[in-house]
N, C-alpha and C positions, 0 to 999 in steps of 0.2 A: 194328527195327534191323538193320543188316545183318550187324553181326558180332555174331551170337548163334552158340552152340557148335553148335545141332544145323545151321546152315547150313554152317558151318566143316566138321562131320564129314561132312555129304553129300558137299561138294566133295571130299573127300577120298576118299570110296569112289567117286566118279565118276574120278578120276586113278588109282584103282587097276583101274578095269575098262577103261580106255584103255590100262593098262598089261599087257592080256592079248595073245596072238599077234594080229598084224594080218589072219589069214582065219580068220571065223566066219561062221555063217549067222545069219540075221537072218528070221523068219517074217512079214514083212509087207510089203507094196509098195514100191518107190522112191517117195519123194517129191516128189525133185527130180532133174531129170535133169542130168547132168554139166555141161552150157553153162549151170546155172543157180546155180551155187556162188557167185558174187559177188552175187548177187541176192537168194539166200536170206539171205546175210549182212546185206545191206542193211536188209531187211525185220525181221531179228530186231532191228536197231538202232532201226529205227522203232517195233516194238512197243515196246520200251523205252522209248522218248522219248515215247509216246502216252499210256504205263501214268504215267508222270510227269506229263505235262500233265493227264490225266484228276484226278489227284490232286490237284493245286493248283485244277483247276477246282471240286472239291467241297469244298477250304478257302474258296475266295472264294463259293461258293454257300452254305456254311453261315454265311458272315457276312453275307450279305442277308437270311436271316430274322432277324427281330426282333419284337419285341412293343411295339416303340414306339407314338408317337402317329400313327398312320398314317391318312391319310383315306381318302375314296372313290376317287380316281386313283391309289393306292397312292405317295403322297406325303406326304412326312414334313411334319406340321402345325407350327405354330410353338409355341413352347411357352418360356415366360419365367418367372424365380425371383426374388423378391428375396432379398439376403441382406446381413445385418447386419454394417458393418466400422468400427469405430471409433465415431463417432459420427452415422454416416448409413448408407445403404443402396447397394449396387450393385446393377443390375439386368442377369443373364445371359440371353441369348435365344439359342435355336437353333431351326432348322426353317424359318426365312423368308429367309436370304440363305445363298447358296453349300452349296446342297442336293445337288451333285453331289460334292462333297468326301467323305473318308471322317468327317471331322468339322468342323465350321464352327459358331464361335459369337462372338456379338457382346456385350462387357461395356462397361456405361455408369456412370461416375460424376458426377454432374453433369450437365453439358453435352460431356464428354469421353467419346468412344467408340472402342473398339478393337475391329476385325473380326480374325479369328483363324482359318486353315482347317489341317487336316493331311491330307497325301495319301501313299499307300501304293503302290508301284510293285508290279506284280501279279507279276514273274518276281525271285526274289531274286538278289543281288548274290554274287560271290564270297566266302566265308567269310574274314573276319579277324578282329583282335582290337579292332577299331574300329568302332563302331555307324554304321551308314552315316546320318546324321542330319545335316539341314542346316536351317539358321534364317535368315530374312530380315526384318528390322523397317524399315519405311519410316515417316515421317511426310509425309504429304504438306502442301503450303503451305494448298491449298484448304481445309484442317479448320480453318485461323484466318482464312478469308476474304483469303488473300494470294496472291500469285505471287512464285517464285523473284526475286530482285533480280538475278540475273546474267543473261547474255548468253542463255543458254538457259534456256527456261521450262518445260521437262519435269523433271521429277526423274529424275536418273539414277544416277551413283555414289555408292553406300554412304557417308555420313557418319561422321566417327569416331564420334561420341556413338551413332549408329544401331547402328555396329558393337558398341559396348560394351553396348547392349540386348539385339541378340542374343545375345550371350555370357551376360546374364543368362538370359535364356530357355535355353538351350541346356545350361548348367551343373547347373542341378537335375533336368531331364529326363533326362539322360544315364544317371546311375546307376539309374536306374528301369526302364532297358528291359533286357529278359529276354537271356541269352546264347543264342548259338544263332539269334537271329532278323536274318535278313539282307537282308529288304526294303527299300528305301531310303526313309527316311521326309522329308519335306519340310514344314515349319512356317513358312507366311506370315503377316505380322502387319501391319496398316495401322491408322495414326489416321486415322479418318474426320472427327472434329470434336475439337476443341482449344476450350476456355473459357479457357484461361490460368489457371485455379486448382487442378484437379486434374491432377495428372502420370500420362502416361500409361505409363509403364515399369513400375510394378509392375500396374497392368493389364495389360498385355501380357502377364506373368509369368504372372499367373492364368489370362487367357484360354486361353494356350498350354495350361497343365497340363488346363482343362477339355476343351479340344477333343482331346487326347490321350485323355482318359477315354471320350469317347465316341466313338472312332471305334476300329475293330479291332485296333489295338495291342495286344498281351498284356500289358497293364500292371496290377497288381493295387492300385494306391495312384493316389490324385489327388494331383497338385501344385498348389499354391496360393501367392502371392507378396504381401508388403505391404511397405511402407515404415514404419519407426518415426522419428520426431524426439522431441528431447529441449528441451522450451521451459520453462525454469525449473526447477523439480522435477518437472514434468508431461510423461509420457509419452504422444503423441499416434501412433494408428494412422492411415497414410496422411492424412500434414498438408498442407494447402494451400501453393501456393507460396510465399504471404505467411505463413504458420507458419513455414514454411522459412527463411524470412531472419533469424529470431531463433533458429533451434535450435541447439544445442551438437553434435548429431549428425545424421548422414545415413545410415542402416543401412536396406538391403535384403535382407530377409529370405526365404529359399522352404522351402519343407518339406511334408511329408504330416501326416496327423492325429497320427503317432507319433514323428515324428522329425525333425531339422533335416538338409537337404540342402546349402545353401548359403547364407553370409553373405557380404557385402561393405557397408561403410562408410568413413566417415570423420569425425573429430571433431578437437576442439581440445585433445588432451592431456586426453581421457576416461579417468577411471579403471577398473579391469578391474571393479571391481563396478557402476558403472552401467553399463555395456558390459552384463555378464551380464544385468541387470534388464532391459534393453530387449530383448533376447534373449528372454527369458521373456515378455515382453510382444507380442512378434511372434510367438512359436509360439502362444501362446492365440487370437491373431487367424487365422493360419493354419489351425488346428485347428477353428475354428468354421466357418469356409470350406470346408473339405474335408467336413465332417460334412454341410452344406448340399446340397453337390454330390453328394453319394452317391446321394441320393433323386432327383437330376436324373439320374445315369447309369442309373438304374435302370428309369428311366420311357422316356428316349430314346435310352441306349445300345445299341451295336451287341455281337453276339457277339464274341468275342476270337480272332484266329486262334493260337490255342496247337498246333493239328497243325503249322503252319510252323516251329516251335523244332525244330532238329537240332542233337544237341549231338555231340560224339566220342564214341565206344565206350568205356565202362569199362575193357575190357582194354588200352585203349592205354596208358592210365595206367600200370597196373602194367608194361607192356614198357618204357617209356621210365624208368622209374624203376630198374629191373633194370638196363638198360644204361648208364645216366648218373650213376646216383645217388653212384656211390664219386668220381669225377670231378668231378660237380659241387659237392662238399662241399669238394674242393681249389680249384677256380676260383674261388669264392666266397670265398675267403681272399684273392683277388688284390687289393691296394691301389688301384693305380690304377687309371681308369677306362678307356684303351685298350686294354692288354692284357689287361685283363676281359672286354671287350668280344670281342675278337679270339677268345679262349679260348671264350666261349660260343658265339660262330658256329661256331667248329670243332668243338665239341663237337655242335653240333645237326647239321651234316654227318654227322659220324661215327653219329650215330642214325640218320639217315635211310638212310644207305648200309648200316648191319647189318639194319634192318628189309625194304628194299629186298631186299638179296641173300638172306633169307629168305620173300622172297615174300608180305611182308606190306604192300608199300606200291606205290603206283603214280602217276604222276605227272600221270595222264589225268584232267583237270578235271571231266570229266562223271559221274566213279566217286561223286561224293559226293550228286550227284543224281538217280543213278538205285538206291540202295541197295535200293530196295523192288523191284524187277525182276530182281535179278541172283540171289535165289532161284527164281524161276519159270523163269529161264532152265536153272538147274541142275534142277529137276524136268523140263523139257522137253527134255534132253540127248539124248532116243532119237531125237528129229526132227532132228539133228545133218544135215549135209550125207552124202549118200551117193552114192557111186561103184561102178562095176562094174569089176572086176579081170577085166584082156585076161587071157584063157586059163585062167579058172577059173572059168567061169560054167556051171555046170548048168541045165539048163531046169527052172524053176521057183523055182530058189534066187537069193539074191542074197548077193556078199559085200560088206563094209564097211571100207574102210580108213580107219580112225578117225584125225581131226584131232588132234596134239597139242595138249593146254590146258594152258594156264600154271595155277597152284595158285589157288585162292579168293583175290582180292584184297580185303583187308579195311579197310584204311584209306587215306586220301588222303594225301597231301603236307601238304597244309594241314592235314590235323587234327594230324599229327605236329608242326609247328609250332607250332598252337595250344597241344598239351598240353606240348609242350616246355617254350614260356614261362611256364604255370601252375608246373609242377614246378619249376622255377627260382624264381618266387615262391614257393612253401611252402617250399621250402628254406633260401631266404634269411630268409623270417620264423623259421623254425625255428632258424636259427643265431642271430637275435637275444634270442629269448625264452630259449632253452635255453642259450646260451654267455654272453648279455651283451653280446657284443662287435659291432660293426656290422663291414660288408665292409672299413672302411678302419680297424677295431683301436679304434674309438673306443667310448666307455660310450653309453648312450642320452642322457644330458644334457650330452656333452662337444660343444666348439666347435673346429670346423678351425684349424689355423692362420690367423692372420691378418697381413698385410703391405700397408702402403699407403704412397705416395708423392705429393707434389704439384709441382707447377712442373715437369713434364717437356717440355711444351711451350712453346718460347719466345714464339711470336707469339699463342700463343692470349691470352683475358684471366684463362682461369682452369682448371686442368686437375689430374686425380687419376687416380691407377692403384689401385684398390682388388683385392687379392687374396684369398679365402679357400678355403683348398685348392685345389681346380681348377677353382674359378669366379672368373671376373676382369671386370671392369669399367674401362673407360676413359672416365670423364666429362669433357667439356669444358662450359666456359659463356662464352657470349658475350653481351657486354652493350649494348644499342643504343637508340634512340628509339623515339618512338611508332610511326612508320612499321613498324617492327619486329615488332610485336604483331601476334597472329594473331587475326584477322575469324574471328566463327563468326553464322552464320544460322540463327536459330530461329525456331520457331513463333510465338513471341513478338512478333516484328514490329521488334523494338530489335537493333541488330546491335550486338553484343557484343563487345567485346576484351578477348584472355588477354593480360597483360603479363607472364605466367610459364609456361612450357610447357616440358615434357620429352619429348625422342624418343627410342624405345627401339628398337636394332638387334641383331639376331640373325640374323649371318649364319653359312652352313653350315659356315665354317672352324673356328668355335668349338667345335665338336663332332669335327674332324677329318674333315669330308664334304666333298663336290662337292654342289652344288643349286641352287636358284633363288634368282637377283638379281632382284629388282624391285621392286613395289609393296610396302608393309609390309604382313603379316599380320595377321590378327584376332587373333590370339596378341600380336603385337609392341603394337599398338596397346593392348589390353588391359594390358601390362605396363608400358607407358609411362603411361597415365593412372594406376594404382596407384602408380609411385614420382612421380609429380608431385602427385597429392593428399598422399601423404606427408610430402614437401617443403615444401607449400604454405604452413603454419602457422607456418614458422620465418621466412618472408620479412620484411624490413620493409614498412611501406606506402610507397604511391608518394610520398607526400610527405616523409618522411625519405630516400628512395631512388629518384628518380625515373626509373629505368632500366628498358628492357625486357628481361626475363633469359631465355634460352633456354640449357637444358642437353641436351647430347646425351649418351646412354650406348651405346659400343657394346661388346657383349658379345665378349671376345676369347678366353675360355676359359670354357667352361659344364660344370658338372656337379651341378646343383641349384640353386635360388633366386636366378637371377640377378636378377630384379628387385627381390631385398632387397638384392643386390649393387649394383645401380642407385643405389638409394636412400642406401647408405653411400658410395659414390662420388661421388654427385652432392653431398650434402652437406659433403663436403672441397673439392670442385671450387669450390663457393659461397664458402667462405672463402677460398681460396685467390684469385679474382677481386675480394674485397675487399668482398663482399656482408654488409653486419651483419645475420647471422641472429641470432635471440633464442636460438638455442641449438642444439645437435648433437643429432642423432637417428640411430638405425641400425635396421635391418631383420633379421628372423629367419624362416625356414620351417620349422614344426613337421611332425612326421608322428606318425602313429599304427600300431600293431597293436591291432586291436580285440579279437579273440577268440586270448587267451592259451591257454586251457586245451587246445587243439588241440595245442599243442606242449610238453603238460606245466607250464603256467604254473599260477597261482591264478584266472585269470579277470579279474585286472583289467587293463584295456586299458592296453599300454605306450606312452607319450608319447616320440617321439625329437626332439632339437634340432636344429636345422641339417640337415636330409635333404638327401642326395645324392639323384641321378637315380634310381638305382635303387631307394632306398625310397621315391621319390615314386611311382613306376610298380608298385613290388610294395606299396606301403602302403594304410591307408585312408582316409587324410585328407592334403589338403594344405593347412596352416593359416600364411597369412602374416600379421605384425604388424610396426607400423613403429612407433616413438615413442621415448621416453628413459624412464630411470628412475619419473619422475612422472605418465606417463599415454601414452596410443595416439592416434596421428592416422590411421592408416590401418589396415585389415583386411583379409582376403579368405580364405573357407575353402570348397573343394570337399571334400566325401565321395563318397567312392566304394562304400559298402555301404549296409544299411537307413538309416543315422543315426547321431547321437551325441547323448548327452543333454548337462545342462547341468552335471551334476557333473564330467563328461569334459572339456568345455568350460572349466570354470573351471580344471581343472589344468593345460590346455595352456597359459592364458593366464600363467598362476604362473610357469610354466617358460620362458615365453618372455620374461617381464619379467627374471628371473636372466638370461637370454643376451642380452639387449638391454644389460643393464650390462655382461657382461665384452667385448661388441663395442665400445662406446663406450670402455672402458679401452684397448682396444687401438688405437682410432684416434685417441686422444690422442698415442700413442706414432710418429704418422706421421713418416717422413725422408725427404726433408725435409719440415719442416712447412709447413702452408698459409703465403700471403704475407701475407693478411689487410691489403692493402690494394689500390688499384685499379692496374692495370697500366699502365704508360705508354703501350701502346697503345689503351687504352680510351676511348673518346670522353669530351670534358669537355662537363657540363650546368651552365648557370646557370639557377637559378630567379628571377624578378622577379614585382615586383606593381606595377601601374599602374591608374589609375583606369578602371574598366569602360567609360566613354563615350570613351575616348580608344583603344579596341581598335583600331577602324577607322582611327583612322590610320596605325596599323602595319600593317595590312592593305593598307589602299588599295582602289582600284576593281579588282572583278576578280583581288584579290591582287597586282596589280601592285607594290606598295610592296614588301610583304615578301619578293617576288621579287627585287626590286632591292637590298635590303638583303644578301639571301644571296649576290649575287653580288658585290657590292661588298666585303663585308667576307669573304668565302670559308668561311662556317661551313657545317655540314651541312643544317641544317633549323634553323627558328624554328616552337615551335609556341605558338598562342595559345588561350586558353580564355575563355568569357564574363563569368566572375569577375575578369577582370584580371590572371591566372597568363600570365606567358609565360616559354616555356622557350626556352633557345638551345643547340642542338646544335654542338659545334666538336669538330674534332681537336687545335687547338693552342690556347694561350691568347693569342695576338695576335690572331687572328680573332674568338675571343670575347670581348676588351676591344673591337675595332673596331667589333661590333654593336650590342654595349650601349652604347657612345657613341652610336650612330645613333638607337637607340630612344631613349635618354633626352632626347635634344634634341627628339625630335618629341613626347614626353608630358610634356614639362617644363611646370609651372606658374609663371609668375615671381611674385617675392615682394617686396613695397617695400622698398628698402632693399638690394636685391643689386646687386653690381657686376659688370660684365662687362667683360673686359680684351680689348685687341687687337681690335675689331668692327670690321667691315667698312662705310664708308659705302654704302649701295645706290644711294641718288638724293639729289638737291638741289632744293629747294623755295625760292622766294622766302621763307617763315616758318620755315625749317630743313632739317636734314638728316634722312633716314630711315638707321636703323645695323640692320643684321642681327646680334642677341646669339645667335641659334641659327640651324640651318641650317631657312628656311623660316620664320623670326618674325623681323619686324622693328619696332621703336618709332620714335618721332619725339622730335628731340631739337631742342627750339625753338632757335630764333637767339639767342634770351635767354640759354639755358644752354648756348652754345657757348664763350662766354669771359667773363674774369671783368670785363672791360670792356664796352664800347660796341661794337657791330661791324655794319657798315651794311649788308653781303650775304655770305652765308655762302661763296659761291665766292671771296670775296677771299681766305679762309683754306685752305677745305677743298675737296676735288673726290673726285669718285666714284671709290672704290678706296682712297683712305685709310682707315687704322685707328686708332681712338680709345678709348679706357678710358672709358665709362659706367656711370653709376648709374640704378637706377630708382626715380623718386621717385613716380610717379602710375600708376594703373591705373584704368580707369572701367568702367562696368557692361556695356558691347560688347567688352572685353577689351584695348581698344586699350590702348598702353602708351608712357608718357611719359620720357625719359631726360635725363639733367644729364651734361654732359662738366663745365662749371663746377665742379661738385660734387667731380671728380677733381683739379682744380689745386691745388698747393699753397698758393697765395698765398690763396685763399677758404677754406682751412679748416685754420688755424694749428695744430688739433691733430690734424689728419691724420696727421702724424709722429710722433705718439704711439701710434697704434692698434696694438695688440699684434695680432701675426700669429698664427694658428693654430701651437699647440703641436706639437711631435712632429717627428717626421722625416718627415712628408710637407711642412709647412712650411718645413723646411730644403730637401728637394728640389727643393720648387716656386720657392724664392728662385734656389736655385743653377741651376736649368733658364732661369728668366725672365731671370739676369744673365749666362747663358753663351750663350742661345740668341737668335737672331733674334726680331723681333715675331711672324712667322708660327707659330712653335711654343709661344709663351709661352700661358700660362692665359687662359681667357677670363675666368673668374668667381673670385672670392672673397669671403671674406665683409669687411663692411665693421665690422660691430658690435665695440665694443671687447671686449676680454677672451674674443674665441670660440676654442674649440680645435678641433682634429681630431676629429670624431666619426665613428661608422658610422651616425649616423642624418642625414648631410649630403642635403641637396636633388638629386634628379637632375640638376640643372643641373651642379654639381660633375662627377658620374660621367663626365657625356658628354663632358669635354673634360681629362681627365687623361691624361696620358701612359702607355704601357705599366706601368712600373716602378710608378710612383705608384700606380695602379689598384688594382695587385696587393695593394700594401701597405695601400692603403684598403681594399682590400674584407677583409682580413684584422685590419683592426684591430680593438682592442675599445671596446664603448661605455662603458667604467668610463674611459677617458682623460680626459674633460673633464667632471667633475661640474659644472662652472659652467657648463655651455653655456646661451644665452639661451633662456627659455622659448618666445618667440615665433618664433624662428627655429626652434625643434624644431617647434612646432606647423605653423608653414607648410613645413616641410620633410616631414611625414606627408602634408600634404596634397599635396605633389607625387608621391607614390604611388610612387615609383622610389627606393627606398632599398637600403643594404646591411648592415643590421645582421641581428642574427639571426633576429628575427622574420619580418622582409619579404624578403630577399636573400639567398640561398644559392649559393655556388660548388661544386658536386660534384666533386674531382677528387684526384689522388691527392697533388699539392704542396699545394694549399690545405688 
């Protein structure tokens, strides 16, 4: 390394020699003429860069020498191995595809094939605290024998679920990368074949880990990943898609043969002990895969680029601690994030300034890459630029006017910043372990103050502002129809629609910065999915609540665990929107200091509850858990060290459960509380059932009929299903009633004995008149049924357009209807005056309406059966003609009001298929 004591002393000795008088003799010839001064300087720099290039070339050349399986042409021959995973084997192959990549592998499970490559840049990037790793994963539709259903047939922008798998690949691999290795690394993964049974995501994690192990990347451990499902009491490793349909758990675990690096999963209030058992099963499977891969790496792996690792000089740590140690202790006691961040930035600048003034730091970006050549330059200082001093030249003698040299530059500015960050993390961890207090003064298991309020946005369907310490989420809920659902195009070939989705936004203003605003980042997509899957188990079924639900979580302040704040805020916003959730849930982020002996502890890992940003960055774990006191709905864990064991994870889960209980209690004190009813601005949804064979009557040819109903009634949309379910979406009650009346008239089933009032005569024939009892539905009233007496001609008494009351007396096999007006005349039915009208408000209102309004506004149909009462199970013909007020009362009336309803009428009305009872029709609205 450059910063060795001998080099430093040698540089100081050179400075002392240059401090001698400027005129002394040198007994050697002139190396460079005066005119070649700048050329010599350029040559010296070129020699330095050439030396560096040769060193890098030696590193890359050493990586090419391998004792792998090589054929006669010097090309790696194909090599494959079968690895048992669960109840079957996966096939790992290398050397036959992508042989120019640093590492390439195909992994096969069933007929699902994933191909993954790893490539490294030849030249290292600028040093930073973030390893230059990029991951891209793509599911090609050709893998399932399909083509994209969109306008563009070529795969383009990465889909959200592909981004999530990219994160699953990246998160377990990043902690295994060594510090000081800055060659940009790219991992590419493609799904080449998909059989619909074996999921490719866990295969992609394993394939990436094997490809990295086969490449020159200086990693010491192989990473593998598996999925674990729970069907009944049986834990299944890498379950099929069919088995996952019945699984209570969806867990994806990645790690090495000795430690867990990443877990992520979702469940339906799974107890902590069952989750730990699933992790144990997954860890055993990962260990078996890694042990098998080690043999493959020894056979086909390439030598590691260990010489490319460059770490900051050890002396720099001592200098930074001496300069900033005392002030760093005070700065880390600042409770608020922004003042603490500014104080740390100011202290870092102070350290840089002091080291620069003392000659230890340069901002030259090429210094770090030329450490090995500076010592050579100091040794060859006698060959420095030599010039003749005018007037003082003796024959045979040469005088030198030395160029003043700066002190030896030991450290780069980048190194100082990296070391300052590591020293800051060390002091923060030391404060937590030794003092038992965190930066904001809390104990390890203490939760930050919580404040929440609902209903702050008057026009939104539901809103909540959740604040925990310096982390704040504004959650907004929007309710809509099926057209608002998110369409997902997958390899399965079946277009899936999500009726619930959560969108997470993290603007730069939430951390007090100015930054890019555009498409959602991978982090935003990942955090949004975690919060979405956390809330999904508490939602009602589509039958109980037929709305599409969209939740937006905008982070307005951030200082740790913003995704878990989205869970809490989203739960409150759902309640404020009137969504009948099953229970409340909360989320919490846990941290850890693994090695406490370093700071005087007893060696027991220290678990931190509700971590803030600095504890996340300086700690060894980020473990997010969502659920309630009974179980877990979602979890995500990232490890930044070699891994943790099951006992540590058990302790973290139990401490997280206590934290969730505390947060749920604080959410109960929300002020103002959630409204827990539908907003007046939310759309109304009416669900009704008709006979499946009558759905076409509603849709019409090419959808013309349903479009005309929407235009005529003014509703938002009408959704029909093959099983006879009809959903009407409207903004107001009047338009909803009108559309329902039209649909009822189209789908009604006439029943013998039904009475229809105020029906229009459409045409007159010699044998009778045709009367329209419903829109598009006519029946024949024979001339003998028009009058109580003898009538020679129908046109003598009636004309087209007249309105009469009729009763259905006959229906033949062809569906033709025979009506009677004579049965409605008082003279022909002396008992008709004694017919009791349906009891309740409906009958009173109907009678009042019929007595006060003209014939055109009167009801078309009432029951003529004696002692029939108003019921919630009336036929669809009743519903189609009721006025608005009567319709609402009819809709919400109880089926218990008329226990004496005629059984024949009841069965016939069930046959009509359009009923308004609790089991058949339902209106979802705040008023109803």
